[in-house]
matplotlib code that plots the C-alpha trace (Angstrom):
import matplotlib.pyplot as plt

x = [-52.4, -49.5, -46.2, -44.7, -46.4, -43.6, -45.8, -46.6, -42.7, -41.8, -45.0, -44.0, -40.4, -41.1, -44.0, -41.4, -38.4, -36.7, -33.2, -32.1, -28.7, -26.7, -24.0, -26.7, -27.8, -31.4, -33.1, -36.9, -38.9, -41.7, -42.9, -45.4, -44.5, -41.0, -42.6, -44.9, -42.2, -40.1, -43.4, -43.6, -40.0, -40.3, -43.3, -44.8, -47.7, -50.2, -48.2, -45.0, -42.9, -40.6, -37.8, -37.2, -34.1, -34.5, -37.8, -37.5, -41.0, -42.7, -43.7, -42.4, -42.9, -47.0, -46.9, -45.4, -47.7, -50.6, -49.5, -47.2, -48.2, -45.7, -43.0, -40.3, -38.3, -34.8, -34.1, -30.8, -32.2, -34.4, -35.4, -37.7, -39.6, -42.2, -42.6, -43.3, -45.6, -47.6, -47.4, -47.8, -50.6, -53.0, -50.5, -50.8, -48.5, -45.3, -42.8, -40.0, -36.4, -34.0, -30.5, -27.7, -28.3, -24.7, -24.7, -28.0, -28.4, -31.5, -32.5, -32.7, -34.2, -37.0, -37.7, -38.2, -40.4, -42.6, -43.0, -46.5, -47.6, -47.2, -45.5, -43.3, -39.8, -37.2, -39.2, -38.0, -38.3, -37.5, -35.5, -36.5, -34.7, -34.0, -30.3, -28.1, -25.2, -22.5, -23.9, -24.9, -21.9, -21.4, -25.0, -25.7, -22.7, -23.8, -27.2, -25.3, -22.5, -23.9, -26.4, -29.6, -32.6, -33.8, -34.9, -35.4, -33.9, -34.9, -32.7, -32.7, -29.2, -26.6, -26.9, -23.0, -23.0, -26.0, -24.3, -20.9, -23.4, -24.1, -21.0, -19.0, -15.2, -13.1, -15.4, -14.4, -17.3, -16.4, -15.1, -15.0, -18.9, -19.6, -18.1, -19.7, -23.1, -22.9, -21.8, -24.8, -27.6, -29.1, -28.9, -31.4, -31.6, -35.2, -35.6, -33.4, -34.3, -33.8, -32.6, -35.6, -37.7, -35.9, -35.8, -33.3, -32.1, -29.0, -26.1, -26.3, -29.0, -30.2, -31.4, -33.7, -32.0, -33.6, -31.6, -33.2, -30.9, -29.6, -30.3, -26.8, -23.9, -23.4, -19.6, -17.9, -15.4, -13.5, -13.3, -15.5, -12.8, -10.2, -12.5, -13.2, -9.7, -8.6, -11.4, -10.6, -6.5, -7.3, -9.2, -7.3, -5.0, -6.4, -3.0, -1.5, -1.1, -2.9, 0.5, 1.7, -1.8, -2.0, 1.7, 2.5, -1.5, -1.3, 1.6, 4.3, 3.1, 5.3, 5.0, 6.8, 4.8, 1.5, 2.8, 3.3, -0.4, -1.5, 0.0, -0.9, -4.6, -3.9, -4.3, -1.9, -0.1, 0.1, -3.6, -5.5, -8.3, -10.8, -10.7, -11.4, -14.8, -16.5, -15.5, -12.1, -11.8, -13.1, -10.6, -7.9, -9.4, -9.4, -5.8, -4.5, -6.3, -5.2, -1.3, -2.1, -3.3, -0.4]
y = [93.1, 95.4, 93.4, 96.5, 98.9, 100.0, 99.6, 96.0, 95.3, 96.4, 94.2, 91.2, 91.7, 92.2, 89.3, 86.6, 88.4, 88.5, 89.9, 91.4, 89.9, 92.6, 89.8, 88.6, 91.9, 92.0, 95.0, 94.7, 96.8, 99.2, 100.7, 99.0, 101.5, 99.8, 96.3, 97.3, 98.6, 95.2, 93.0, 95.4, 95.3, 91.4, 91.4, 88.8, 87.0, 84.1, 81.5, 82.4, 80.1, 82.7, 81.9, 84.8, 84.7, 86.2, 86.4, 88.5, 88.7, 87.7, 91.0, 91.0, 87.3, 87.7, 90.1, 87.9, 84.9, 87.5, 87.3, 84.4, 80.7, 79.6, 81.1, 79.1, 81.0, 80.5, 81.9, 81.2, 82.5, 79.6, 82.1, 83.6, 80.2, 80.9, 84.6, 83.4, 80.6, 83.7, 86.0, 83.8, 81.9, 81.1, 81.3, 77.9, 78.6, 79.3, 76.7, 78.0, 76.2, 76.8, 77.1, 79.1, 80.2, 79.9, 76.4, 75.4, 74.2, 76.5, 74.2, 71.2, 72.8, 74.3, 70.7, 69.4, 71.9, 72.7, 69.1, 68.5, 71.8, 73.7, 73.7, 70.9, 70.1, 72.3, 75.1, 78.7, 80.8, 84.5, 85.3, 88.3, 89.3, 92.0, 91.0, 91.7, 93.7, 91.1, 88.6, 90.6, 90.0, 86.1, 85.6, 87.1, 85.6, 82.1, 82.7, 83.8, 81.4, 78.0, 78.4, 78.2, 78.1, 81.6, 84.1, 87.3, 88.6, 91.7, 92.7, 95.5, 95.9, 98.3, 101.5, 101.5, 97.8, 98.7, 101.2, 99.0, 96.7, 99.4, 101.1, 101.8, 101.3, 104.1, 104.4, 104.0, 102.0, 99.6, 96.5, 92.6, 92.7, 94.9, 92.6, 89.4, 90.7, 92.1, 88.9, 87.3, 89.6, 93.2, 95.1, 97.8, 100.3, 100.6, 102.8, 104.2, 103.1, 105.7, 104.5, 105.3, 102.6, 99.7, 98.5, 99.0, 101.8, 100.7, 102.9, 103.1, 103.8, 101.0, 100.3, 98.2, 96.3, 94.3, 91.6, 90.2, 86.9, 86.9, 83.9, 83.9, 86.3, 89.0, 87.9, 84.7, 83.3, 80.2, 79.1, 80.9, 79.9, 81.7, 84.7, 84.9, 84.5, 87.4, 89.5, 88.6, 89.1, 92.7, 94.1, 92.2, 95.2, 98.0, 100.0, 97.6, 97.6, 94.7, 93.1, 93.3, 91.9, 89.0, 87.7, 84.9, 84.3, 81.6, 78.9, 79.6, 83.4, 86.0, 89.6, 89.7, 86.8, 88.6, 91.7, 90.1, 88.6, 92.0, 93.6, 91.0, 91.7, 95.5, 96.2, 98.0, 96.2, 99.5, 99.7, 98.9, 96.5, 99.2, 100.4, 97.6, 97.0, 93.5, 92.5, 93.5, 91.3, 88.4, 89.4, 89.0, 85.9, 84.2, 85.1, 84.0, 80.7, 80.1, 80.9, 78.7, 75.9, 76.2]
z = [208.1, 206.3, 207.0, 205.6, 208.4, 210.5, 213.6, 212.4, 211.9, 215.2, 216.9, 215.1, 216.1, 219.8, 220.0, 218.8, 220.8, 217.2, 217.3, 214.1, 213.1, 211.5, 210.6, 208.2, 206.8, 208.0, 207.0, 206.7, 204.3, 205.8, 202.4, 200.4, 197.3, 197.1, 197.4, 194.1, 192.3, 192.6, 192.0, 188.7, 187.7, 188.0, 185.5, 187.5, 186.1, 187.5, 185.6, 187.0, 189.4, 191.7, 193.5, 196.4, 198.3, 202.2, 203.5, 206.4, 207.8, 204.7, 203.5, 199.8, 199.9, 200.6, 197.9, 195.4, 196.3, 195.4, 191.7, 191.2, 190.8, 193.3, 195.2, 196.6, 199.5, 200.8, 204.4, 206.1, 209.6, 211.1, 213.9, 211.4, 210.9, 213.6, 212.2, 208.6, 209.9, 211.0, 208.6, 205.4, 206.9, 204.0, 201.6, 200.2, 197.2, 199.3, 199.9, 202.5, 202.6, 205.3, 204.1, 202.5, 199.0, 198.1, 198.8, 196.9, 193.2, 192.4, 189.4, 191.8, 194.4, 192.0, 190.7, 194.1, 195.4, 192.6, 191.6, 190.5, 191.4, 188.2, 185.1, 183.8, 185.7, 184.0, 183.4, 183.4, 186.9, 188.1, 191.3, 193.2, 196.2, 198.8, 199.3, 202.4, 201.2, 202.3, 199.9, 196.9, 194.6, 195.4, 195.2, 192.1, 190.4, 192.0, 190.1, 186.7, 186.2, 187.4, 184.2, 186.2, 184.4, 185.3, 182.9, 185.0, 188.2, 190.4, 193.2, 195.9, 196.6, 197.5, 195.3, 194.7, 193.4, 191.2, 189.7, 189.1, 187.1, 184.4, 184.4, 181.1, 180.4, 181.9, 184.2, 188.0, 188.9, 185.8, 187.1, 187.0, 188.1, 185.2, 182.7, 184.4, 184.3, 180.9, 179.7, 181.0, 181.1, 180.1, 183.3, 184.1, 187.0, 188.3, 191.0, 193.9, 197.3, 200.4, 203.7, 205.7, 204.3, 206.3, 209.8, 211.0, 208.6, 206.6, 206.3, 202.4, 199.9, 197.8, 194.1, 192.5, 189.7, 187.0, 185.2, 181.9, 181.0, 177.3, 175.2, 174.3, 175.3, 173.3, 172.6, 171.5, 173.6, 173.0, 176.6, 179.2, 182.1, 180.3, 179.8, 183.3, 184.4, 182.3, 183.8, 187.4, 186.8, 184.9, 187.8, 190.7, 191.0, 189.0, 188.7, 187.1, 183.0, 181.3, 180.4, 184.3, 185.4, 183.3, 183.1, 185.2, 185.3, 182.5, 182.5, 180.3, 179.4, 181.0, 180.6, 177.2, 175.8, 176.9, 175.4, 172.1, 172.4, 173.1, 170.2, 167.8, 168.4, 168.3, 172.3, 173.8, 176.6, 178.8, 178.8, 182.3, 182.4, 183.4, 179.7, 177.9, 176.5, 176.7, 173.1, 174.2, 176.9, 174.7, 172.1, 174.6, 176.3, 173.0, 172.0, 175.3, 174.9, 171.3, 172.6, 175.9, 173.8, 171.4]

ax = plt.figure().add_subplot(projection="3d")
ax.plot(x, y, z, "-o")
ax.set_aspect("equal")
plt.show()
């Protein structure tokens, strides 16, 4: 059974009386070539443990199971359970967990569900997902900021979000997501995905993106929390100058103090956050941290 066949998808939906939930961003893949591109981008090998977020009717899950040692799937919609029982029948290396991925500690989940099955506890794993658009940025940052033991992530996401991940300073797509992803990963756009390969057809195009986790960030920051505070503030109101955006964010640092901090590291206080490189954000954060710490 080809789970990505349009006829099969419609037949399964009708058989189970399943109602596609727009609020969960459910768009099911109906193109085997796209599934193969995702699998290839994830560089799956027989020893891999994979975490998939959002199973749909199991088309991508089944393809992952054919290549990897174990696939753990997080699915938020319990109404898909009976469908997945049928479509993944025979896939003994697939473990399905019902829940919201944003509420879960992935390392703990993988340790619990793969215990005694493959590899030692704490081994690195990969994340693969066809992400709903509404959860894309929170889920990616959840995966990165919590320091989970993930070495490679492949996501199919909204094209505009993917382009933000690889944008350059001064580009209108450049933002907090760009800086956050760049700090943790090397991002690469893999393939553009047209709307017609989904049921139902989404309103926007998608893109497959690969995020390879860095062994260490490319810049040194004295306090990661301050670094991301600076980044969020700089992009919070894009029209504000850096001095205005950062003033009042840190206790005791008003505009005049922030301006002096920026001048001391030879960054014009009138610049806007979208013009700063990753290294310049690190420089600003370190200077602010030293000033606040006194």
